[in-house]
Structures are given as C-alpha cells and as structure tokens.
C-alpha positions in Angstrom: 144.2 41.8 175.4 140.4 41.3 177.0 140.7 44.3 179.5 141.9 46.6 176.5 138.8 45.4 174.5 136.4 46.1 177.3 137.7 49.7 178.0 138.4 50.9 174.5 135.6 49.3 172.5 132.7 50.9 174.6 134.3 54.1 174.9 135.1 54.6 171.0 131.4 53.2 170.2 129.9 55.9 172.4 132.3 58.6 171.1 131.0 57.8 167.6 127.3 57.8 168.3 127.8 61.0 170.2 129.7 62.7 167.3 126.6 63.2 165.3 124.6 64.8 167.8 127.4 67.0 168.7 127.5 68.3 165.0 123.8 68.5 164.5 123.9 71.0 168.0 126.5 73.1 166.5 125.3 76.6 165.9 124.6 77.7 162.1 127.2 79.7 160.3 126.5 81.9 157.5 127.8 81.2 154.2 131.3 82.4 153.5 130.4 84.4 150.6 127.2 86.5 150.9 125.1 86.7 147.5 125.4 90.0 146.0 122.5 91.6 144.1 123.5 93.8 141.6 121.7 96.7 139.4 123.4 98.4 136.2 122.8 101.6 134.9 124.6 103.7 131.9 125.0 107.3 131.2 126.7 109.1 128.5 128.6 112.3 130.0 129.7 114.9 127.9 133.0 116.6 128.2 132.1 120.4 129.1 135.6 121.9 128.3 135.4 120.6 124.9 133.2 121.8 122.0 135.5 120.7 118.8 134.3 118.4 116.1 135.4 115.1 117.8 133.9 112.5 119.9 134.3 113.6 123.6 131.7 111.6 125.6 132.4 109.1 128.4 130.0 106.1 128.1 129.8 105.0 131.8 128.5 101.7 132.9 128.0 101.2 136.8 126.9 98.0 138.5 126.1 98.8 142.5 125.9 95.4 144.0 124.3 94.8 147.5 124.3 91.7 150.1 123.3 90.9 153.7 125.2 89.0 155.8 122.7 88.9 159.2 122.3 92.5 160.3 125.2 93.8 158.1 124.8 95.3 154.3 127.8 94.9 152.2 128.0 96.9 149.0 130.6 98.0 146.4 130.3 99.5 142.7 132.2 98.4 139.5 132.2 101.0 136.9 133.6 100.7 133.4 133.8 103.3 130.7 134.5 103.9 127.0 136.1 107.4 127.1 137.3 109.7 124.0 140.5 108.9 122.3 142.4 111.8 123.0 145.4 110.7 120.7 147.7 110.8 123.5 147.2 110.9 127.5 145.2 114.0 128.9 144.5 115.2 132.2 140.9 115.6 132.2 140.1 116.1 135.7 141.0 118.0 138.6 139.7 115.2 140.5 137.3 112.5 140.4 135.9 109.9 143.1 133.2 107.6 143.1 130.9 107.3 146.3 129.2 104.1 147.4 126.3 105.0 150.0 124.3 102.1 152.1 121.1 103.3 153.4 117.4 102.8 154.4 115.0 104.8 152.9 116.1 108.4 152.2 118.6 107.8 155.7 122.3 107.0 154.7 123.7 104.6 157.2 127.1 105.0 155.5 129.1 106.4 152.8 132.5 106.1 151.4 134.4 108.1 148.5 137.1 106.6 146.4 139.5 108.6 144.6 141.3 105.8 142.8 139.0 106.3 139.8 140.4 109.7 138.6 143.7 108.0 137.8 142.1 105.1 135.8 139.9 107.4 134.0 142.6 109.6 132.8 145.2 106.5 132.2 143.0 104.7 129.9 144.1 101.1 128.3 147.1 102.2 126.4 149.9 105.0 125.5 147.7 106.5 122.7 144.9 107.8 124.9 142.3 105.8 124.3 140.2 106.2 127.3 138.5 102.8 128.2 138.9 100.8 131.1 137.3 99.8 134.4 137.7 99.8 138.5 135.7 98.4 141.3 135.3 99.8 144.5 136.0 98.1 147.8 133.1 96.9 150.0 131.6 99.1 152.1 129.8 97.3 155.3 127.0 99.2 157.5 124.7 97.9 160.1 121.5 98.1 158.4 119.1 95.7 161.1 116.4 93.6 159.4 114.6 96.8 157.8 115.0 97.0 154.0 118.2 98.4 152.8 120.1 99.3 149.5 123.4 100.7 148.3 123.9 103.3 145.5 126.8 105.1 143.8 127.5 108.6 142.8 130.4 109.7 140.6 131.5 113.2 141.1 133.9 114.6 138.3 135.4 117.9 138.6 136.7 118.8 134.9 140.0 120.5 134.4 138.9 123.7 132.6 135.1 123.6 133.5 135.6 126.2 136.2 132.4 124.9 137.7 133.6 122.5 140.5 132.0 118.8 140.8 129.5 117.6 138.4 127.5 114.8 139.9 126.2 111.8 138.3 123.9 109.3 140.3 123.6 105.8 139.4 120.7 103.2 139.9 120.4 101.7 143.6 120.6 98.1 144.4 118.3 96.6 147.0 120.0 93.6 149.4 118.4 90.4 149.5 
C-alpha cells in the first residue's frame, strides 16, 4: 500500500496543479453565436397593375442583420408584410426575390438572391387571400477583414400584368459590430 501511495499521490497532485495552467494556456475560442445588429426599415409598395377602389398596397418591413465573427461578416434579412386582402389567393408576381448584400463602402463583397419569398408573398396567411406573412433568408457570409463593413437588402418584384420588368426596393443597411 505504501508503494501505491508513494507513486499515485504525487502524480495525482501534479496533474491537479497543472490542470488550471493548461486551461489558461488554451487559445480563446469565439462565442458560438455572433451578436447581430439589425436595422429595420419600412416601405409601402403599390400594386402597379391595379387601379381600382380597393386597398392594394403592400406594407413591408425588412430587418437587415449583420454580425462579425473574426474576419467574416455574417448577414441575413427578415421581411414581414401586410398585403392586400384579395378575397382569394392570387398570383401577383411573375417573380420576386430578396437579395442580401455584404460590402465595404460601395464595394460588394458578396451577394445572394433568395427566390423563396415569391411563394410566401402570394400564399398569404390563409385560404381567403389575406396576404400577410414573414420570411427570413439564410445567412450570407463574406470575408470582410477588419475594415468597416455592412449589409443591406433589395427586394425585386416582377409584377404580373405590369410589363416593365423588376421594380427594385432598397432597404436600410446594417453595420456589423
């Protein structure tokens, strides 16, 4: 028993004393979830192919959120809207997409367009054509270095019956922390 005590106790004590030093020497790991800064802006967009007596505006709110993770900038956009109550489901658009752009100044580092918003805009939140809803894009990531960077969003709408192609609607940029 004394042989066991003479070999185990000193090695166990040395291990316990060295453990805090090893933990202190470990490299710092960044937080698992980056802290996003969001900027929200609103627009009221008229349905250009309708000029009748009923309300036809789309009231959109878009939050553009950006965060830093080391030299990378992460960004996404969340759109919510209160669209017209059409009385039934209706196809308003040939196409629609929301683009998230990450950049430094006037230089775009990366942009991605997401077409998933078209179906959400047209489907609304019930069978009777109340066109309200919300949708969030996936995260767009770009290497931004240490320079100031920001993200913004552009909603492109190609209205059915409009005949003029896409209308582009820009929403406020959000700086990264």
